C-alpha positions, 0 to 999 in steps of 0.5 A: 499500500502507498502511504501519501507523502506529508509534504509536496516533496514526499508526495512527488517522490512517492508518486514517481516511485509508484509510476516507475514500479508499475511501469516496469512491472507492466513491461515485464508482465507483457514481456513474459506473456507475449513472448513465452519467456521462461526466465528474465535475467536482471542486472544493474544498480537497482537490479535486486529491486526490479527482479522482485517485480517478476517471479521468473527473474534472476538477479545477476549482479555481476553479469558484465564480469561474467562476460569478460571472464568468458571472453578471457577463457575463449581468448578471442584473437580480435573483437 
């Protein structure tokens, strides 16, 4: 439930937060339903919170570093 802010600044901050939360939730739900997605991988600074919006998501905080590691293992000759 959303508790209204006591000041204009609090009200705006909470409204923006709810807008973001609901917008991301709708996007994830549509992605999953329309594309028969079985897993949503989430990363980034706010990824842990975003991953909570989708039941089939997995939060991978260091996804970029996994990619770098795979590149190092394969030792590509050029990019």
